[in-house]
TIMILUM-41898 format. One record per atom (N, C-alpha, C, O): residue number from 1; residue in three letters; atom name; x, y, z. Coordinates in nm, 4 decimals, decimal comma. Each point is the difference from the previous one (the first is absolute). Layout:
BEGIN
<num=NUM residuo=ALA atomo=CA east=X north=Y up=Z>
...
END
This chain:
BEGIN
<num=1 residuo=MET atomo=N east=-0,2371 north=-2,5512 up=2,1654>
<num=1 residuo=MET atomo=CA east=-0,1064 north=0,0944 up=0,0274>
<num=1 residuo=MET atomo=C east=-0,1060 north=-0,0124 up=-0,1094>
<num=1 residuo=MET atomo=O east=0,0310 north=0,0071 up=-0,1189>
<num=2 residuo=LYS atomo=N east=-0,1528 north=-0,0250 up=0,1593>
<num=2 residuo=LYS atomo=CA east=-0,1096 north=-0,0161 up=-0,0952>
<num=2 residuo=LYS atomo=C east=-0,0746 north=0,1325 up=-0,0158>
<num=2 residuo=LYS atomo=O east=-0,0345 north=0,0652 up=0,0985>
<num=3 residuo=TYR atomo=N east=0,0102 north=-0,0266 up=-0,2236>
<num=3 residuo=TYR atomo=CA east=-0,0721 north=0,1245 up=-0,0296>
<num=3 residuo=TYR atomo=C east=-0,1354 north=-0,0353 up=-0,0585>
<num=3 residuo=TYR atomo=O east=-0,0079 north=-0,0663 up=-0,1035>
<num=4 residuo=ASN atomo=N east=-0,0979 north=0,1097 up=0,1686>
<num=4 residuo=ASN atomo=CA east=-0,1356 north=-0,0315 up=-0,0448>
<num=4 residuo=ASN atomo=C east=-0,0695 north=0,1171 up=-0,0678>
<num=4 residuo=ASN atomo=O east=-0,1156 north=-0,0121 up=-0,0404>
<num=5 residuo=GLY atomo=N east=0,1838 north=0,1245 up=0,0273>
<num=5 residuo=GLY atomo=CA east=-0,0615 north=0,1176 up=-0,0600>
<num=5 residuo=GLY atomo=C east=0,0116 north=-0,0007 up=-0,1514>
<num=5 residuo=GLY atomo=O east=0,0515 north=-0,0943 up=-0,0600>
<num=6 residuo=SER atomo=N east=-0,1001 north=0,2002 up=0,0009>
<num=6 residuo=SER atomo=CA east=0,0051 north=0,0171 up=-0,1446>
<num=6 residuo=SER atomo=C east=0,0986 north=0,1105 up=-0,0335>
<num=6 residuo=SER atomo=O east=-0,0079 north=0,1096 up=0,0555>
<num=7 residuo=PHE atomo=N east=0,1004 north=-0,1376 up=-0,1456>
<num=7 residuo=PHE atomo=CA east=0,0948 north=0,1026 up=-0,0429>
<num=7 residuo=PHE atomo=C east=-0,0730 north=0,1204 up=-0,0577>
<num=7 residuo=PHE atomo=O east=0,0388 north=0,1138 up=0,0264>
<num=8 residuo=LEU atomo=N east=-0,1434 north=-0,1367 up=-0,1045>
<num=8 residuo=LEU atomo=CA east=-0,0742 north=0,1110 up=-0,0603>
<num=8 residuo=LEU atomo=C east=-0,0657 north=0,0872 up=0,1056>
<num=8 residuo=LEU atomo=O east=-0,0027 north=0,1222 up=-0,0140>
<num=9 residuo=ASP atomo=N east=-0,0502 north=-0,1828 up=0,1191>
<num=9 residuo=ASP atomo=CA east=-0,0604 north=0,0790 up=0,1071>
<num=9 residuo=ASP atomo=C east=0,1048 north=0,0832 up=0,0730>
<num=9 residuo=ASP atomo=O east=-0,0242 north=0,1163 up=0,0322>
<num=10 residuo=ASP atomo=N east=0,1396 north=-0,1751 up=-0,0061>
<num=10 residuo=ASP atomo=CA east=0,1046 north=0,0703 up=0,0733>
<num=10 residuo=ASP atomo=C east=0,0708 north=0,1053 up=-0,0834>
<num=10 residuo=ASP atomo=O east=0,0590 north=0,0924 up=0,0560>
<num=11 residuo=SER atomo=N east=-0,0631 north=-0,1033 up=-0,1878>
<num=11 residuo=SER atomo=CA east=0,0747 north=0,0922 up=-0,0848>
<num=11 residuo=SER atomo=C east=-0,0832 north=0,1183 up=-0,0482>
<num=11 residuo=SER atomo=O east=0,0520 north=0,0852 up=-0,0719>
<num=12 residuo=ARG atomo=N east=-0,1756 north=-0,0776 up=0,1081>
<num=12 residuo=ARG atomo=CA east=-0,0831 north=0,1147 up=-0,0392>
<num=12 residuo=ARG atomo=C east=0,0360 north=0,1219 up=0,0839>
<num=12 residuo=ARG atomo=O east=0,0507 north=-0,0126 up=0,1114>
<num=13 residuo=ILE atomo=N east=-0,0778 north=0,1312 up=-0,1666>
<num=13 residuo=ILE atomo=CA east=0,0270 north=0,1229 up=0,0737>
<num=13 residuo=ILE atomo=C east=-0,0945 north=0,0074 up=0,1188>
<num=13 residuo=ILE atomo=O east=-0,1220 north=-0,0031 up=-0,0158>
<num=14 residuo=GLY atomo=N east=0,1795 north=0,0128 up=0,1339>
<num=14 residuo=GLY atomo=CA east=-0,0796 north=0,0124 up=0,1207>
<num=14 residuo=GLY atomo=C east=-0,0225 north=0,1453 up=0,0364>
<num=14 residuo=GLY atomo=O east=-0,1113 north=0,0404 up=0,0338>
<num=15 residuo=PHE atomo=N east=0,2185 north=0,0381 up=-0,0411>
<num=15 residuo=PHE atomo=CA east=-0,0086 north=0,1420 up=0,0345>
<num=15 residuo=PHE atomo=C east=0,1269 north=0,0687 up=-0,0479>
<num=15 residuo=PHE atomo=O east=0,0943 north=-0,0649 up=-0,0450>
<num=16 residuo=SER atomo=N east=-0,0936 north=0,1964 up=0,0555>
<num=16 residuo=SER atomo=CA east=0,1201 north=0,0754 up=-0,0343>
<num=16 residuo=SER atomo=C east=0,0156 north=0,1159 up=0,0970>
<num=16 residuo=SER atomo=O east=-0,0978 north=0,0506 up=0,0549>
<num=17 residuo=ASP atomo=N east=0,2205 north=-0,0100 up=-0,0350>
<num=17 residuo=ASP atomo=CA east=0,0324 north=0,1186 up=0,0784>
<num=17 residuo=ASP atomo=C east=0,0510 north=0,1054 up=-0,0963>
<num=17 residuo=ASP atomo=O east=0,0796 north=-0,0294 up=-0,0892>
<num=18 residuo=LYS atomo=N east=-0,1259 north=0,1529 up=0,1076>
<num=18 residuo=LYS atomo=CA east=0,0437 north=0,1106 up=-0,0841>
<num=18 residuo=LYS atomo=C east=0,0583 north=0,1094 up=0,0889>
<num=18 residuo=LYS atomo=O east=-0,0601 north=0,0395 up=0,0999>
<num=19 residuo=TYR atomo=N east=0,1760 north=0,0078 up=-0,1375>
<num=19 residuo=TYR atomo=CA east=0,0663 north=0,1081 up=0,0709>
<num=19 residuo=TYR atomo=C east=0,0119 north=0,1170 up=-0,0968>
<num=19 residuo=TYR atomo=O east=0,0575 north=-0,0142 up=-0,1079>
<num=20 residuo=ILE atomo=N east=-0,1114 north=0,1294 up=0,1458>
<num=20 residuo=ILE atomo=CA east=0,0003 north=0,1176 up=-0,0870>
<num=20 residuo=ILE atomo=C east=0,0808 north=0,1090 up=0,0693>
<num=20 residuo=ILE atomo=O east=-0,0218 north=0,0300 up=0,1174>
<num=21 residuo=SER atomo=N east=0,1150 north=0,0286 up=-0,1912>
<num=21 residuo=SER atomo=CA east=0,0822 north=0,1070 up=0,0554>
<num=21 residuo=SER atomo=C east=0,0285 north=0,1039 up=-0,1078>
<num=21 residuo=SER atomo=O east=-0,0237 north=-0,0225 up=-0,1187>
<num=22 residuo=ILE atomo=N east=0,0743 north=0,1348 up=0,1627>
<num=22 residuo=ILE atomo=CA east=0,0405 north=0,1076 up=-0,0911>
<num=22 residuo=ILE atomo=C east=0,1457 north=0,0320 up=0,0305>
<num=22 residuo=ILE atomo=O east=0,0401 north=0,0085 up=0,1161>
<num=23 residuo=ASN atomo=N east=0,0380 north=0,0090 up=-0,2212>
<num=23 residuo=ASN atomo=CA east=0,1405 north=0,0321 up=0,0164>
<num=23 residuo=ASN atomo=C east=0,0427 north=0,0886 up=-0,1161>
<num=23 residuo=ASN atomo=O east=-0,0831 north=0,0413 up=-0,0810>
<num=24 residuo=LYS atomo=N east=0,2115 north=-0,0122 up=0,0728>
<num=24 residuo=LYS atomo=CA east=0,0539 north=0,0765 up=-0,1126>
<num=24 residuo=LYS atomo=C east=0,0714 north=-0,0958 up=-0,0942>
<num=24 residuo=LYS atomo=O east=0,0599 north=-0,0982 up=0,0440>
<num=25 residuo=THR atomo=N east=-0,0663 north=0,1268 up=-0,1736>
<num=25 residuo=THR atomo=CA east=0,0619 north=-0,0877 up=-0,0989>
<num=25 residuo=THR atomo=C east=0,1522 north=0,0125 up=0,0015>
<num=25 residuo=THR atomo=O east=0,0557 north=0,1067 up=0,0261>
<num=26 residuo=ASN atomo=N east=0,0095 north=-0,2193 up=-0,0551>
<num=26 residuo=ASN atomo=CA east=0,1438 north=0,0014 up=-0,0238>
<num=26 residuo=ASN atomo=C east=0,0210 north=0,0114 up=-0,1514>
<num=26 residuo=ASN atomo=O east=-0,0969 north=0,0156 up=-0,0744>
<num=27 residuo=SER atomo=N east=0,2199 north=-0,0230 up=0,0289>
<num=27 residuo=SER atomo=CA east=0,0293 north=0,0161 up=-0,1433>
<num=27 residuo=SER atomo=C east=-0,0676 north=-0,1066 up=-0,0853>
<num=27 residuo=SER atomo=O east=-0,0557 north=0,0308 up=-0,1054>
<num=28 residuo=GLU atomo=N east=0,0602 north=-0,1568 up=0,1505>
<num=28 residuo=GLU atomo=CA east=-0,0565 north=-0,1099 up=-0,0788>
<num=28 residuo=GLU atomo=C east=-0,1519 north=0,0123 up=-0,0141>
<num=28 residuo=GLU atomo=O east=-0,0528 north=-0,0110 up=-0,1107>
<num=29 residuo=ILE atomo=N east=-0,0167 north=0,0334 up=0,2203>
<num=29 residuo=ILE atomo=CA east=-0,1466 north=0,0109 up=-0,0047>
<num=29 residuo=ILE atomo=C east=-0,0411 north=0,1260 up=-0,0752>
<num=29 residuo=ILE atomo=O east=-0,0988 north=-0,0014 up=-0,0734>
<num=30 residuo=SER atomo=N east=0,1730 north=0,1101 up=0,0907>
<num=30 residuo=SER atomo=CA east=-0,0292 north=0,1237 up=-0,0740>
<num=30 residuo=SER atomo=C east=0,0059 north=-0,0230 up=-0,1498>
<num=30 residuo=SER atomo=O east=-0,0828 north=0,0521 up=-0,0746>
<num=31 residuo=SER atomo=N east=0,1799 north=-0,1297 up=0,0308>
<num=31 residuo=SER atomo=CA east=0,0141 north=-0,0305 up=-0,1422>
<num=31 residuo=SER atomo=C east=-0,1196 north=-0,0795 up=-0,0518>
<num=31 residuo=SER atomo=O east=-0,0515 north=0,0294 up=-0,1079>
<num=32 residuo=PHE atomo=N east=0,0069 north=-0,1296 up=0,1834>
<num=32 residuo=PHE atomo=CA east=-0,1152 north=-0,0813 up=-0,0415>
<num=32 residuo=PHE atomo=C east=-0,1289 north=0,0816 up=-0,0058>
<num=32 residuo=PHE atomo=O east=-0,0816 north=-0,0179 up=-0,0904>
<num=33 residuo=LEU atomo=N east=0,0637 north=0,1084 up=0,1884>
<num=33 residuo=LEU atomo=CA east=-0,1250 north=0,0767 up=0,0082>
<num=33 residuo=LEU atomo=C east=0,0061 north=0,1322 up=-0,0762>
<num=33 residuo=LEU atomo=O east=-0,1000 north=0,0710 up=-0,0105>
<num=34 residuo=ASN atomo=N east=0,2181 north=-0,0387 up=-0,0426>
<num=34 residuo=ASN atomo=CA east=0,0196 north=0,1242 up=-0,0751>
<num=34 residuo=ASN atomo=C east=-0,0324 north=0,1228 up=0,0853>
<num=34 residuo=ASN atomo=O east=-0,0739 north=0,0892 up=-0,0418>
<num=35 residuo=VAL atomo=N east=0,1314 north=-0,0872 up=0,1626>
<num=35 residuo=VAL atomo=CA east=-0,0138 north=0,1137 up=0,0913>
<num=35 residuo=VAL atomo=C east=0,1394 north=0,0382 up=0,0483>
<num=35 residuo=VAL atomo=O east=0,0957 north=-0,0755 up=-0,0171>
<num=36 residuo=GLU atomo=N east=-0,0856 north=0,1933 up=0,0776>
<num=36 residuo=GLU atomo=CA east=0,1284 north=0,0435 up=0,0543>
<num=36 residuo=GLU atomo=C east=0,0349 north=-0,0814 up=0,1244>
<num=36 residuo=GLU atomo=O east=-0,0882 north=-0,0403 up=0,0759>
<num=37 residuo=LYS atomo=N east=0,2172 north=0,0170 up=-0,0562>
<num=37 residuo=LYS atomo=CA east=0,0454 north=-0,0691 up=0,1203>
<num=37 residuo=LYS atomo=C east=-0,0482 north=0,0774 up=0,1222>
<num=37 residuo=LYS atomo=O east=0,0093 north=0,1227 up=0,0044>
<num=38 residuo=GLY atomo=N east=-0,0602 north=-0,1945 up=0,0941>
<num=38 residuo=GLY atomo=CA east=-0,0510 north=0,0639 up=0,1212>
<num=38 residuo=GLY atomo=C east=-0,1486 north=0,0299 up=-0,0046>
<num=38 residuo=GLY atomo=O east=-0,0560 north=0,0517 up=0,0967>
<num=39 residuo=SER atomo=N east=-0,0092 north=-0,0842 up=-0,2098>
<num=39 residuo=SER atomo=CA east=-0,1451 north=0,0199 up=-0,0096>
<num=39 residuo=SER atomo=C east=-0,0713 north=-0,0992 up=0,0914>
<num=39 residuo=SER atomo=O east=0,0528 north=-0,1080 up=0,0268>
<num=40 residuo=PRO atomo=N east=-0,1724 north=0,1433 up=0,0216>
<num=40 residuo=PRO atomo=CA east=-0,0738 north=-0,0951 up=0,0828>
<num=40 residuo=PRO atomo=C east=-0,0452 north=-0,1202 up=-0,0818>
<num=40 residuo=PRO atomo=O east=-0,0306 north=0,0122 up=-0,1186>
<num=41 residuo=VAL atomo=N east=0,0268 north=-0,1277 up=0,1831>
<num=41 residuo=VAL atomo=CA east=-0,0425 north=-0,1231 up=-0,0658>
<num=41 residuo=VAL atomo=C east=-0,0814 north=-0,0819 up=0,1007>
<num=41 residuo=VAL atomo=O east=0,0347 north=-0,0080 up=0,1179>
<num=42 residuo=LEU atomo=N east=-0,1424 north=-0,0521 up=-0,1661>
<num=42 residuo=LEU atomo=CA east=-0,0800 north=-0,0906 up=0,0821>
<num=42 residuo=LEU atomo=C east=0,0564 north=-0,1401 up=-0,0181>
<num=42 residuo=LEU atomo=O east=0,0192 north=-0,0451 up=-0,1130>
<num=43 residuo=ILE atomo=N east=0,0073 north=-0,0233 up=0,2219>
<num=43 residuo=ILE atomo=CA east=0,0571 north=-0,1345 up=-0,0043>
<num=43 residuo=ILE atomo=C east=-0,0999 north=-0,0967 up=0,0624>
<num=43 residuo=ILE atomo=O east=-0,0496 north=0,0230 up=0,1102>
<num=44 residuo=MET atomo=N east=0,0208 north=-0,1316 up=-0,1820>
<num=44 residuo=MET atomo=CA east=-0,0872 north=-0,1035 up=0,0546>
<num=44 residuo=MET atomo=C east=0,0726 north=-0,1339 up=-0,0034>
<num=44 residuo=MET atomo=O east=0,0393 north=-0,0486 up=-0,1061>
<num=45 residuo=GLU atomo=N east=-0,0224 north=-0,0092 up=0,2235>
<num=45 residuo=GLU atomo=CA east=0,0575 north=-0,1336 up=0,0122>
<num=45 residuo=GLU atomo=C east=-0,1127 north=-0,0956 up=0,0370>
<num=45 residuo=GLU atomo=O east=-0,0809 north=0,0296 up=0,0879>
<num=46 residuo=GLU atomo=N east=0,0757 north=-0,1444 up=-0,1551>
<num=46 residuo=GLU atomo=CA east=-0,1047 north=-0,0980 up=0,0266>
<num=46 residuo=GLU atomo=C east=0,0619 north=-0,1372 up=0,0207>
<num=46 residuo=GLU atomo=O east=0,0919 north=-0,0397 up=-0,0717>
<num=47 residuo=ILE atomo=N east=-0,1429 north=-0,0313 up=0,1698>
<num=47 residuo=ILE atomo=CA east=0,0393 north=-0,1383 up=0,0249>
<num=47 residuo=ILE atomo=C east=-0,1271 north=-0,0834 up=-0,0051>
<num=47 residuo=ILE atomo=O east=-0,0957 north=0,0261 up=0,0729>
<num=48 residuo=TYR atomo=N east=0,0957 north=-0,1265 up=-0,1595>
<num=48 residuo=TYR atomo=CA east=-0,1149 north=-0,0896 up=-0,0139>
<num=48 residuo=TYR atomo=C east=0,0305 north=-0,1311 up=0,0714>
<num=48 residuo=TYR atomo=O east=0,1119 north=-0,0511 up=-0,0058>
<num=49 residuo=TYR atomo=N east=-0,2138 north=-0,0023 up=0,0733>
<num=49 residuo=TYR atomo=CA east=0,0138 north=-0,1222 up=0,0780>
<num=49 residuo=TYR atomo=C east=-0,0995 north=-0,1049 up=-0,0485>
<num=49 residuo=TYR atomo=O east=-0,1088 north=0,0330 up=-0,0471>
<num=50 residuo=THR atomo=N east=0,1473 north=-0,1591 up=0,0593>
<num=50 residuo=THR atomo=CA east=-0,0917 north=-0,1098 up=-0,0315>
<num=50 residuo=THR atomo=C east=-0,1001 north=-0,0155 up=0,1143>
<num=50 residuo=THR atomo=O east=0,0115 north=0,0657 up=0,1035>
<num=51 residuo=ASN atomo=N east=-0,1093 north=-0,1529 up=-0,1236>
<num=51 residuo=ASN atomo=CA east=-0,0996 north=-0,0269 up=0,1041>
<num=51 residuo=ASN atomo=C east=0,0633 north=-0,0471 up=0,1306>
<num=51 residuo=ASN atomo=O east=-0,0541 north=0,0247 up=0,1077>
<num=52 residuo=ASN atomo=N east=0,1683 north=-0,0923 up=-0,1170>
<num=52 residuo=ASN atomo=CA east=0,0632 north=-0,0490 up=0,1224>
<num=52 residuo=ASN atomo=C east=0,1021 north=0,0981 up=0,0574>
<num=52 residuo=ASN atomo=O east=0,0776 north=-0,0361 up=0,0885>
<num=53 residuo=GLY atomo=N east=-0,0773 north=0,1596 up=-0,1380>
<num=53 residuo=GLY atomo=CA east=0,0830 north=0,1057 up=0,0574>
<num=53 residuo=GLY atomo=C east=0,1420 north=0,0092 up=-0,0506>
<num=53 residuo=GLY atomo=O east=0,0801 north=0,0746 up=0,0562>
<num=54 residuo=GLU atomo=N east=-0,0462 north=-0,1482 up=-0,1607>
<num=54 residuo=GLU atomo=CA east=0,1351 north=0,0052 up=-0,0557>
<num=54 residuo=GLU atomo=C east=0,0109 north=0,1144 up=-0,1005>
<num=54 residuo=GLU atomo=O east=-0,0804 north=0,0073 up=-0,0929>
<num=55 residuo=PRO atomo=N east=0,1787 north=0,0828 up=0,1095>
<num=55 residuo=PRO atomo=CA east=0,0183 north=0,1046 up=-0,1004>
<num=55 residuo=PRO atomo=C east=0,0482 north=-0,0620 up=-0,1312>
<num=55 residuo=PRO atomo=O east=0,0864 north=-0,0876 up=0,0003>
<num=56 residuo=PHE atomo=N east=-0,1430 north=0,1336 up=-0,1129>
<num=56 residuo=PHE atomo=CA east=0,0434 north=-0,0578 up=-0,1277>
<num=56 residuo=PHE atomo=C east=0,0258 north=0,1040 up=-0,1079>
<num=56 residuo=PHE atomo=O east=0,0514 north=-0,0346 up=-0,1064>
<num=57 residuo=TYR atomo=N east=-0,0853 north=0,1612 up=0,1303>
<num=57 residuo=TYR atomo=CA east=0,0236 north=0,1007 up=-0,1039>
<num=57 residuo=TYR atomo=C east=0,0197 north=0,1351 up=0,0666>
<num=57 residuo=TYR atomo=O east=-0,0737 north=0,0368 up=0,0914>
<num=58 residuo=PHE atomo=N east=0,1744 north=0,0371 up=-0,1386>
<num=58 residuo=PHE atomo=CA east=0,0291 north=0,1334 up=0,0510>
<num=58 residuo=PHE atomo=C east=0,0145 north=0,0938 up=-0,1181>
<num=58 residuo=PHE atomo=O east=0,0611 north=-0,0350 up=-0,1010>
<num=59 residuo=THR atomo=N east=-0,1169 north=0,1534 up=0,1135>
<num=59 residuo=THR atomo=CA east=0,0170 north=0,1006 up=-0,1043>
<num=59 residuo=THR atomo=C east=0,0204 north=0,1368 up=0,0647>
<num=59 residuo=THR atomo=O east=-0,0553 north=0,0293 up=0,1060>
<num=60 residuo=LYS atomo=N east=0,1351 north=0,0529 up=-0,1716>
<num=60 residuo=LYS atomo=CA east=0,0235 north=0,1372 up=0,0452>
<num=60 residuo=LYS atomo=C east=-0,0170 north=0,0896 up=-0,1212>
<num=60 residuo=LYS atomo=O east=0,0745 north=-0,0111 up=-0,0974>
<num=61 residuo=ASN atomo=N east=-0,1735 north=0,1008 up=0,1033>
<num=61 residuo=ASN atomo=CA east=-0,0320 north=0,0867 up=-0,1131>
<num=61 residuo=ASN atomo=C east=0,0173 north=0,1461 up=0,0385>
<num=61 residuo=ASN atomo=O east=-0,0255 north=0,0399 up=0,1136>
<num=62 residuo=PHE atomo=N east=0,0696 north=0,0386 up=-0,2111>
<num=62 residuo=PHE atomo=CA east=0,0200 north=0,1429 up=0,0181>
<num=62 residuo=PHE atomo=C east=-0,0961 north=0,0733 up=-0,0927>
<num=62 residuo=PHE atomo=O east=-0,0079 north=-0,0309 up=-0,1189>
<num=63 residuo=TYR atomo=N east=-0,0653 north=0,1285 up=0,1735>
<num=63 residuo=TYR atomo=CA east=-0,1010 north=0,0713 up=-0,0780>
<num=63 residuo=TYR atomo=C east=0,0332 north=0,1484 up=-0,0077>
<num=63 residuo=TYR atomo=O east=0,0355 north=0,0625 up=0,0999>
<num=64 residuo=HIS atomo=N east=-0,0476 north=-0,0077 up=-0,2192>
<num=64 residuo=HIS atomo=CA east=0,0190 north=0,1427 up=-0,0247>
<num=64 residuo=HIS atomo=C east=-0,0984 north=0,0777 up=0,0872>
<num=64 residuo=HIS atomo=O east=-0,1184 north=-0,0335 up=0,0055>
<num=65 residuo=TYR atomo=N east=0,1669 north=0,1362 up=0,0617>
<num=65 residuo=TYR atomo=CA east=-0,0841 north=0,0719 up=0,0957>
<num=65 residuo=TYR atomo=C east=-0,1211 north=0,0671 up=-0,0642>
<num=65 residuo=TYR atomo=O east=-0,1003 north=0,0219 up=0,0680>
<num=66 residuo=LYS atomo=N east=0,1066 north=0,0110 up=-0,1960>
<num=66 residuo=LYS atomo=CA east=-0,1146 north=0,0645 up=-0,0655>
<num=66 residuo=LYS atomo=C east=-0,1062 north=-0,1008 up=-0,0436>
<num=66 residuo=LYS atomo=O east=-0,1112 north=0,0392 up=-0,0352>
<num=67 residuo=HIS atomo=N east=0,1440 north=-0,1675 up=0,0372>
<num=67 residuo=HIS atomo=CA east=-0,0938 north=-0,1015 up=-0,0483>
<num=67 residuo=HIS atomo=C east=-0,0423 north=-0,0981 up=0,1095>
<num=67 residuo=HIS atomo=O east=-0,0636 north=-0,1013 up=-0,0290>
<num=68 residuo=ALA atomo=N east=0,0980 north=0,1301 up=0,1520>
<num=68 residuo=ALA atomo=CA east=-0,0337 north=-0,0907 up=0,1097>
<num=68 residuo=ALA atomo=C east=-0,1324 north=0,0413 up=0,0630>
<num=68 residuo=ALA atomo=O east=-0,0282 north=0,1186 up=0,0174>
<num=69 residuo=GLN atomo=N east=-0,0519 north=-0,2184 up=0,0160>
<num=69 residuo=GLN atomo=CA east=-0,1243 north=0,0255 up=0,0727>
<num=69 residuo=GLN atomo=C east=-0,0319 north=-0,1219 up=0,0852>
<num=69 residuo=GLN atomo=O east=0,0515 north=-0,1092 up=-0,0239>
<num=70 residuo=PHE atomo=N east=-0,1360 north=0,1290 up=0,1223>
<num=70 residuo=PHE atomo=CA east=-0,0415 north=-0,1085 up=0,0873>
<num=70 residuo=PHE atomo=C east=-0,1456 north=-0,0336 up=-0,0255>
<num=70 residuo=PHE atomo=O east=-0,0820 north=0,0887 up=-0,0237>
<num=71 residuo=PHE atomo=N east=0,0503 north=-0,2161 up=0,0285>
<num=71 residuo=PHE atomo=CA east=-0,1384 north=-0,0473 up=0,0001>
<num=71 residuo=PHE atomo=C east=-0,0076 north=-0,1099 up=0,1042>
<num=71 residuo=PHE atomo=O east=0,0689 north=-0,1015 up=-0,0117>
<num=72 residuo=LEU atomo=N east=-0,1506 north=0,1201 up=0,1119>
<num=72 residuo=LEU atomo=CA east=-0,0163 north=-0,0996 up=0,1051>
<num=72 residuo=LEU atomo=C east=-0,1455 north=-0,0418 up=0,0039>
<num=72 residuo=LEU atomo=O east=-0,0897 north=0,0842 up=0,0043>
<num=73 residuo=GLN atomo=N east=0,0671 north=-0,2127 up=-0,0057>
<num=73 residuo=GLN atomo=CA east=-0,1362 north=-0,0520 up=0,0083>
<num=73 residuo=GLN atomo=C east=-0,0109 north=-0,0816 up=0,1272>
<num=73 residuo=GLN atomo=O east=0,0866 north=-0,0823 up=0,0300>
<num=74 residuo=SER atomo=N east=-0,1928 north=0,1054 up=0,0439>
<num=74 residuo=SER atomo=CA east=-0,0160 north=-0,0770 up=0,1241>
<num=74 residuo=SER atomo=C east=-0,1424 north=-0,0468 up=0,0152>
<num=74 residuo=SER atomo=O east=-0,0330 north=-0,0664 up=0,0983>
END
C-alpha cells in the first residue's frame, strides 16, 4: 500500500468533541476538590481527533462547582 500524504498534515488537530455534564462527587473526587462527598461537580470530557478523523487524545476533568463557568464563542 502506497501512502502519498504527509504525516504532519494527518497528525494535526482537526477537531474535538466536548461532553459537559453535572454529577455528584464520590469520595476520591471530593478529596481532590476539597468538598463534601455528594457535592455537585462539573465534568468535561474531551476527545481530540486528527485531520483524518482518528482520535488521539482523551481527557476527563472535574471542576469545583463554585469555580465553574461557561464561555462560548461563535
